[in-house]
N, C-alpha and C positions, 0 to 999 in steps of 0.2 A: 246802190240799187238804181239810181237815175243818173248815170254819167252824162255829162254835158257834151261830150265829144264821142266820135266813133273810132278814136284811136284804139288799136288793139282788139277791135271786134273782128270776128270772122267775116268772110265775104258773104253778105246777104244780097238777095236780088234787089234791084232798084225799087221794086214795088214794096218790098219789106222795109227797106230803109225809109221810104217815104212815109209809111204808115206806122213806124215804130212809136210806141207810147201814144197811140192815136187819140185817146181820150184823156190824157193827163191834163192836169189843171193849168190853165194859163195865168201867169201873173198879171197879164194885161186884163184878163176877164175877171180875175179875182183881185180886186183893187184894194188899196189901203182903206178906202171908205167902206168897203164891204166888211173888212175886218173890224172896223169901228162899229158897224151895224151889228155884227155878231156879238161884240162885247156889250152893246146896248141891249140886245135881246137877252143876254145872260143876266144883266143887272135887273131887267124887268120881267124875268120869267115868272115871278109870282103873280103878276097881273094876268097871265094867261091861265091861271088856275082859279078864276073868279067863280066858275060854276062848280059846285060840289058834285063829285061823281061817286057812284057806288064802287067800293073796292072789289077787285077780283080776287078770287082765291084759287089755289091749286086744286084741280079736280072738280071745280064747280062751274056753273054757268051763270053769267051775269051780263045783262044787256048794257051797252054803253050809251049814255044819255048826254046830249049836248043841246044847246039852244040854236035856233035858226033865225037869222036876220032876214027881213024882207028883201034887202039888197042882194044878199047871197042867193036867195030863192029865185029871184028874177034872172040873175046871171046864170044859175044852174040850168033853169028851164030853157034859156036862150041857147046855151051851149049844147044841151041834149038834143035840141031840134036839128042841129047840124051834124049830129053823129049818127052813124049807122046803128041799127037796132042792137047788134051784138057788141057794139063798141061802147054802149052807155054803161058807165060804171055805177055801182050802187052807192048811194050816199052813205057816208059814214054814220050820220045821225038819222037815217031813215027809220020810221016806225015799223016798216015792213021788213027790216033787216032780220035775218036769222040771228039768234043769240050767239055770242062769240064764245066758243069753247077754248079756254085758255090752255088747258093741258089734258090730254087723254092718255098720258103715259101709264102703262102698266109696269110697275117696277119688277125687275128680276129678283130672284131669290136673294135674300140678304140686304136688299135695298129697303129704305124706309119711305113710306108714303107721307108727304108733307101736307098739312092742312094749316095754312098760315097766310098772312097778307101777301099780295102779289109782289113780283119783282119790283115794280115801280107803280106809283100812282099813274093812272091813265091821264095823259096831259090834255088840257083843254087848248085847242087851237082856234083862234078867232075865225069866224065864219068866212070872212073875206079871203083868208088863206085857203080854206077848204074848197073854194071855188076854183082854185088853180088845179088842173088835172095832175094827179100824182105821177111820180116815176112808175114805170112798169116794173113790178117786182119779179125777181127770179123765184119761181115756185119751189116749194119744199120738195127736195128730191130724196126719195127713198132708194136704197141700194137696189141695183139690178139683181134679180135672183139668178145665180148661176150655180150649177152643181160643183161640189168640191172634187178634186182629183182623187183617184183611188190610191191607197197606200199599200204597197205590196212588200215593204220591208220595214224594219224597226225604225230606222232613222226617219223615213218619210212619215210614218205613223206619229212619231214624236213631234214633228213639225206641224202636222195637221192638228194634233191635240192642243198644242200651244196656241195655234192660230184661233181655234174655235173657243178657247177659254178667254183669250185676251183681246180679240177683235172688238172694235167699238160696236155697241148695240144700237138699234134704232132708237131706243129710249134715251140713250146718251146724246144722240144727234138732235132729238126733239127738244131736250133741255137747252142745248146751245142755241137752237133756232128760236126758241121762245125768248131767251135772253136777248138775242140779236134784235128781234122784233120790237121788244119793249125799249131797248136802248135807242133804236133808230127814232122812235117817237120822241124820246127825250132830247136827243141831239138835234132833231129838226126844230126844236124851240130856239136853238142858236143859229143853225144853218138850215133854213126851210127847204132848200133844194138839194140837200144832201141825201145820200143813201149809205147804208151800212151793209157790207157783204161779209158772209162767213167764208173763210178761205182756209187753205192749208190742209193738214191731215184730217181735220174733222170732216171735211167734205170730199177730199180726193180719193177716199177709199182705203187709205193706208193708216187710219187712226186706230188707237187702242182705247181701252176703257179709261186709261189715265191720261189720254192726250189733252193738252191745253186747247183752248179755243183761240183761233186767230181771226181778227176782224180788220177789215179795211174800210175806212171812211172815205167815200168819194164825195167831196164837198160840192162839186159842180161838174156835170158831164157835158162837155162841149166838143164838137169836131175841130179840134185845134192841134197844133204840133208842139205846144209848150208843156212845161211840167212844173210841178211844185218844187220850190227850193226847200229842201228838207231842213236846212239850217235856219231858215227865217220863217217862211209862210207856214210850213208844217208844224214847226215848233210852237208858233204863236197859236195856231188852231188847236193843237193838243193842250196848250196851257189853258185855254178857255174850257175845253172839254173836261180837263182835270179839275178845274175849279167847280164846274157844274156837278161832277161826281162827288166832290168833297162836301159841297154845301147842300145840294138838293136831294142827293141819292144816298146819303150816308147810312140810311137805315137798311139799304139793300145791297150796297157795294162796300167792300172793305179793302183796306190796304191799297188804295189807288196811288200809283207812283208814276211820275213823269220821268222817263229815261231819256236823257239827252245824248243819244248815240248818233252815229252817222245817219241812220234812219231812225228818228225818234219814235218812241211808242209810249202809250199809257198802259201800264200793267195794273190789273185789279182782279179781285175775286168776287164772284157772285155768291152771296150768302145762302140763297135758296138752293141752287143746283150744286154749289160747292165746286164750281169749275173756275180755273184760272184762265184769264183772257189777256191777250196782247192786242192793242188797237193801234194801227198805223194810219197814215193819211196818204191817199192817192197812190198806193203801190199797185198801179193798174196791172202790171205784169203778174203780180201775185194772184189776181183774179183769173187771168187767162191761163196761167200754168196749173191752177187748181183743176180746171176742167180738162186740160190736156192729160194730166196725170190720172184723173178720174176715168178717162176713156181707156188708158192703158191698164188701169187696175181691173176693169171688168172685161177686157178684151180676151183674156185667156185665164183659165181657172187656176193656174199655178202661180200667177204673179203675186197676188195678195198674201198668201201664206209665206212665200219666199221672202218678200219684203219685210213682213212683220218679224220673222225670226232673225233676219239680218239686223234690223234695228234693235231688237232685244240683245243680240250678241254684241253689237257695237256699244250699246249703253252699258252693258255689264263690264266691258273691258275699258270703259272710260275714253272712248274715241268718238263719241257722238254728242259733242257739245261745242258749238261754234264760239260761244262766249269764253271758252277756255282754250281756244286755238286748235280744236279738232274739227271733225266733220259735222255739218248740220244734217238733220234728218232729210232735208230736201236733197242735198248732195248725195246722200246714201241711196235714196230712191232712184235718182238719175243714174248712179253707178250700177244698180241692179238692172234697170231697164236697158242700159247700154250693153251689159254682159249678155242679156237675153237676145239682144239684136245682133250680136256678133258671133253667135255660135255657128258652127259649120252648117247646121240646119236651124235657121233662126226660129225663135219662139215668138218674137215680136217684130213688126216692121217699123218703119218710120211713118207715123201717122201724118206728120206735116208734109211729107212727100206724096203720100197716096191721097190724102184728103185736104189739099191746101185751102179749099173753100171753107172747110169747117174750122180751121185753126188760123185763119188770117188775122193779123194784128189789127185789121181795119173793122172787124166785126164789132158792132155796138155791144156794150156791156150787158144790156138786158137780154141779149140773144146768145151769149156764150154758153149758157147751160144746155142749149139744144145740140151741141156738137156730139156729146156721148150718145144721144138718142139716134143720131144719123149714121153711126159707124157700126157695122155688123161685127159679130165675134170673128176673131182671126183663127183660121184652121191651120195649125202647124203640123208638119210631118214628124217633128221631133217628139219622141215619146219618153224622154228622160224623166226619171222619178224626181220628186222633190229633194230627196237625199242626194242624188247625183248632181242636181243643179246647185245645191248649197256647196257641195265639195268643189264643183267646177268654178263657182263664183270666187271662193277663197283662193283657189289655185291661180285663176286668171290674174287677180291683182297681186298675188304673191310672187309669181314667176314669169308671167307673160306680158303684162301691160308695161309699156315703156314710159315711166313717169317723167323722165327727163325731156323727152321730145314730143310726146303725144298729148292730145286733149280729148277728153270724153265728150262725145257729141251724140245726144239722142236725136237731135234734129236731122243729122246725116246718117244715123244708124251705124256709125263706125268710129274708130279712133282716127282723128285727123291731126296733121302737124300743128303745133302751137303757132298762133299768129305772132308776128314780131311787133308787139305793141306793149305799151307800158303796163297794161293790166295783166299781161301774161308773162312778162319778163321776170326772171328770178323768182317765180312762184313754184312751190313744191308740188301742188296738186292743181290741175286745171280741169274744171267741169263746166261746160258751156250751158248757160241758161238758154232754153230753147227759143225764147221770144226776143229778148233784148241782147243776147250775145255776151253778157257779162260772165265773170268767173264766180260761180256759186261757192267755190271752196277757197276763196281768198282769205278766210279766217285762219287757214293753216299757213302761218307765216314764220314759224320757228322750225329749224331743222330737227330739234329734239322731238317735237310733237310729230313731225312727219316720219321720223325713224320709228317712233313708237307705233304709229298706225301701220306701217309696213311690217313691223315685227309681229304685230297681232295677226295680220293676215297669214303670215308664214307659219307661225306656231300653231294657229288654229287649224290650218290646212293639214299639217302633219298629224296632229292629235286626232282629228276627225277621220282622216284616211286610215289610221291604224285601228281605231276603236269602233267606228261607225255608230257612235252613241252621242246624241246631242248633249248629254250631261258632261261630256268631256270638254266642251268649250262653252257651255251655257247651263248652269245649274237650273233645272226646270222648276223646282219648287220655289226658288227665289224669284224667278222670272214670273211665275204665275201669281205670286203674292203681290208683286208690283202691278201687274195687269196693265 
């Protein structure tokens, strides 16, 4: 995910090369001493809980109370004098603060309303820390309201019904966001300048009701050109986080596991929301591509239903699991976007070409969420139905795309020749990551798995073309049960 060289990357502009991974963590800035300090913070976390706080409960309102030191009060007043009126932040412990509503989720039918202790105890942070202006948070983003396409045939109607049944609901997203907020407070006991981002399918518009939550921990945001060493720094950071989860949060988190992969992660399950999470460190490109994909998702109303049914189809045929040598969901989404870009009458453009200022790798992380708001809907002259687009997608990768010599590029909105680099040489499937130029399909490294993937595209295309019934390639009842 964070290659140290540009060998094998496609030709980026000099400006893109200069700012690639712009806010990745610098080993020089994140020193060995800082790691020791984080470990010290972990060992002394109980001291930060000296003030007893009222517990928050799901669905209830409870003010957060802390103490205020005279030193902090003086520093705060001094800082606020120098701030513009609209820039003054409300103090966390202000007596005039509105009560904090922890959860306003209205469960869908079949869901249970929980009335139980909070995800985590609200941490006490010393007042001297509270005087440091916090990172600017990405606001909670509710999905853009766009009308669904009309379904004039049976196959298109089946796709729409599956989408409406299985798409992630706002209540699902709010549960994940609540967990992210509480986790960030806990992790800031170890790394006070860190931030936790919700990324991946939960936020990019392509999630389902059963989608896991992906979290990216940014330990320190600096305008530098260095990156976290995933084998050393990232693993050590996640070791401390894992210990914190096991010891301090065992009542709210279960099954925390440190996975020592090429990009290490901590896997865990939140007992309240029952959501599975994967947490990585400084995967900055994952934050950027989340909002690029989110923009594509809401750019045209056929994109999200088509992506969801293709992910369900790939999962049913066991070709949607990078850990087992097949395609990741991220690669599948890029393949769908690429197909929609390469139609004779395209349904999607290249956003990075049309709006380079919105998707520049140099944009600061707290501003990346603004990109989807600045891009208007795309008006395509292509009026193909969802059923025709699904058939065309299967046919394109079964009979038209040249796997041996071409690379899928959403950045260029076309198939481009494979670069002659080590990352692309002797690879069965090449899908370009739009920001850092790596191969998102590198997990497909066995010919047997590659042949299985191609075979499923070909067989499914023939079946669907003959029957025009989604059940012929994806049993709808089973897909809906999984959601």
